[in-house]
C-alpha positions, -999 to 999 in steps of 0.1 A, spaced: -589 85 -427 -556 68 -429 -539 63 -395 -519 40 -374 -525 21 -342 -500 45 -324 -518 76 -338 -552 61 -328 -540 57 -293 -526 93 -293 -560 106 -305 -577 86 -278 -556 103 -251 -561 138 -267 -599 132 -269 -600 122 -232 -579 153 -222 -603 175 -241 -635 159 -228 -627 161 -190 -604 185 -171 -599 158 -145 -580 136 -170 -542 137 -170 -514 115 -183 -484 105 -162 -454 82 -167 -418 80 -176 -408 101 -207 -445 109 -216 -438 146 -219 -408 162 -236 -397 128 -252 -432 120 -264 -435 86 -248 -413 55 -252 -434 45 -282 -443 80 -293 -479 77 -283 -479 110 -264 -458 129 -289 -469 166 -291 -493 164 -261 -471 182 -237 -470 212 -261 -508 210 -265 -519 205 -229 -489 216 -207 -469 200 -179 -498 199 -154 -517 174 -176 -488 156 -193 -466 147 -163 -431 132 -166 -424 110 -135 -393 97 -117 -382 62 -126 -402 45 -99 -432 25 -110 -444 19 -75 -443 56 -68 -461 69 -98 -487 41 -99 -493 49 -63 -496 86 -71 -522 77 -98 -542 57 -73 -541 87 -49 -552 110 -76 -581 88 -86 -592 86 -49 -590 124 -49 -614 127 -78 -591 129 -108 -591 106 -138 -554 96 -142 -540 77 -172 -508 61 -160 -484 48 -187 -460 20 -178 -433 16 -204 -435 -22 -208 -454 -49 -189 -423 -62 -172 -419 -29 -154 -454 -32 -140 -440 -60 -118 -423 -32 -98 -458 -18 -90 -476 -51 -83 -482 -41 -47 -499 -9 -58 -520 -26 -85 -530 -58 -67 -531 -48 -30 -543 -12 -35 -560 -3 -68 -578 -37 -71 -587 -40 -34 -596 -6 -21 -633 -8 -31 -637 -41 -13 -616 -31 17 -635 2 22 -669 -16 22 -678 0 -12 -669 36 -1 -638 42 -23 -637 36 -60 -604 39 -79 -612 53 -114 -577 47 -127 -565 36 -162 -531 20 -166 -517 16 -201 -487 -6 -209 -469 -23 -238 -470 -60 -239 -457 -88 -261 -427 -101 -280 -415 -103 -316 -393 -72 -317 -359 -86 -305 -360 -69 -271 -347 -99 -251 -363 -119 -223 -369 -90 -199 -389 -68 -223 -409 -95 -242 -434 -107 -216 -471 -113 -222 -484 -110 -186 -519 -98 -192 -531 -133 -182 -516 -128 -148 -536 -96 -143 -567 -112 -156 -565 -135 -125 -571 -105 -102 -607 -95 -90 -612 -58 -89 -597 -48 -122 -607 -50 -159 -582 -61 -185 -584 -48 -221 -564 -58 -251 -571 -35 -281 -562 -53 -313 -576 -30 -340 -575 7 -349 -611 12 -337 -603 -3 -303 -571 16 -299 -590 48 -306 -621 39 -286 -613 18 -255 -596 45 -234 -626 69 -229 -649 40 -220 -623 28 -195 -620 62 -180 -658 63 -174 -655 31 -154 -654 38 -116 -629 10 -110 -593 3 -123 -588 -7 -159 -555 -20 -173 -550 -16 -211 -524 -38 -228 -511 -25 -261 -491 -51 -281 -458 -36 -292 -460 -51 -327 -492 -32 -334 -479 4 -330 -469 7 -367 -499 -11 -381 -518 13 -404 -552 13 -419 -584 32 -424 -603 46 -394 -636 63 -396 -635 101 -391 -662 98 -364 -645 69 -346 -651 73 -308 -657 53 -276 -664 16 -280 -679 -11 -259 -653 -28 -237 -673 -57 -224 -680 -77 -256 -659 -99 -278 -659 -92 -315 -663 -117 -343 -637 -106 -369 -643 -134 -394 -672 -159 -398 -668 -195 -406 -684 -228 -398 -656 -253 -394 -635 -242 -365 -634 -214 -339 -601 -194 -336 -602 -175 -303 -575 -149 -296 -568 -113 -285 -544 -84 -288 -513 -87 -309 -520 -122 -322 -552 -112 -340 -535 -102 -373 -516 -134 -373 -547 -155 -366 -566 -137 -394 -537 -146 -417 -540 -182 -406 -577 -181 -413 -570 -168 -448 -546 -197 -454 -571 -222 -441 -599 -207 -463 -577 -213 -494 -577 -250 -484 -615 -251 -479 -615 -247 -441 -636 -217 -429 -628 -204 -395 -646 -181 -370 -621 -156 -356 -632 -144 -322 -613 -114 -308 -619 -114 -271 -609 -77 -265 -615 -80 -228 -597 -107 -207 -614 -98 -175 -643 -101 -177 -643 -127 -204 -673 -127 -228 -684 -162 -221 -715 -159 -242 -695 -151 -273 -671 -180 -266 -699 -204 -262 -717 -192 -293 -688 -196 -316 -678 -230 -302 -714 -242 -304 -716 -232 -340 -684 -248 -352 -679 -277 -328 -641 -272 -328 -618 -246 -312 -582 -235 -312 -572 -208 -286 -542 -186 -296 -523 -169 -268 -488 -154 -268 -485 -161 -231 -468 -192 -219 -489 -223 -219 -488 -232 -182 -513 -213 -161 -522 -191 -191 -553 -172 -200 -557 -198 -228 -561 -225 -200 -588 -204 -184 -607 -200 -218 -605 -237 -224 -618 -244 -189 -648 -221 -195 -655 -240 -228 -654 -273 -209 -678 -259 -183 -702 -243 -207 -700 -260 -241 -685 -295 -236 -714 -313 -253 -711 -290 -283 -676 -301 -291 -667 -325 -318 -630 -326 -310 -606 -317 -281 -599 -280 -278 -563 -271 -289 -542 -241 -282 -511 -224 -296 -490 -206 -271 -454 -194 -266 -427 -220 -259 -420 -225 -222 -387 -206 -223 -376 -170 -216 -382 -153 -249 -349 -154 -269 -332 -123 -283 -320 -140 -315 -345 -133 -342 -348 -169 -355 -351 -183 -320 -376 -157 -310 -398 -165 -340 -395 -202 -332 -407 -196 -296 -438 -175 -305 -471 -185 -320 -473 -182 -358 -498 -185 -386 -481 -218 -396 -485 -232 -360 -522 -221 -360 -529 -238 -393 -512 -270 -381 -532 -270 -349 -565 -265 -368 -557 -293 -392 -549 -316 -363 -581 -306 -346 -601 -312 -378 -585 -347 -380 -602 -355 -347 -636 -345 -359 
């Protein structure tokens, strides 16, 4: 069937609500307004205000309420409008949701799913263009997912809800309108394994989330010039699928990591460190990376595009890496 990333997400929430009476959605404007990005449009009318709950404008309060509900046996889906607003709930996420299992000696699981929009490229200014999923991937006690395809948008949520511990799902804002074909029987998917989206033998392109379409575009451009790239979509940033990373790098001998986060202290740095630890002797060239410029993301369209990773920058990085080989 023809659908969009947004509609696939909506169907994943609907499916979860139908599967389990303990599941409910809560967040700012998720009810009557239909969600800031229209993911929950129509769900209030279908499931009622007990299960589609509009909250006050206080991320700390409603994330905390979600943690309490999870401890009480419910399966809450908490929607945070954009990742920058999650900073207002850092104490709840890091000090409570991620830590309670450990601090209770294994007695209290927190089966909570938090969804939020991440990423730049839509002229929303510096405060609404962050890619902070790499920050959260630093925290033990949570899983970090980044659905990049229609199948993952449709299928990751239910699998996350079945996890006894907190899962954070980062949806890139540039993907909501992406449309394509989705199988009529699409359902829950594995959230622990990376996916090889294109196979090649010359270089490994490793990425996740909203940069996947751009990386696939770059791989197509490279193929036209006789350079065949593996494209590995990580899907999960915590835990990282080290086996898949080592396999692709061992096969090609070269790697470029593409990450919309800032370069310093980024998830790309962690990925490269894992490659150094596990596959150093398989490399034929230094590992390269393409990240966002070390600046607050500009509002001006041409400056924003200049600051972000692009297919052209990926192609240039691959050609430089090939020159080392």
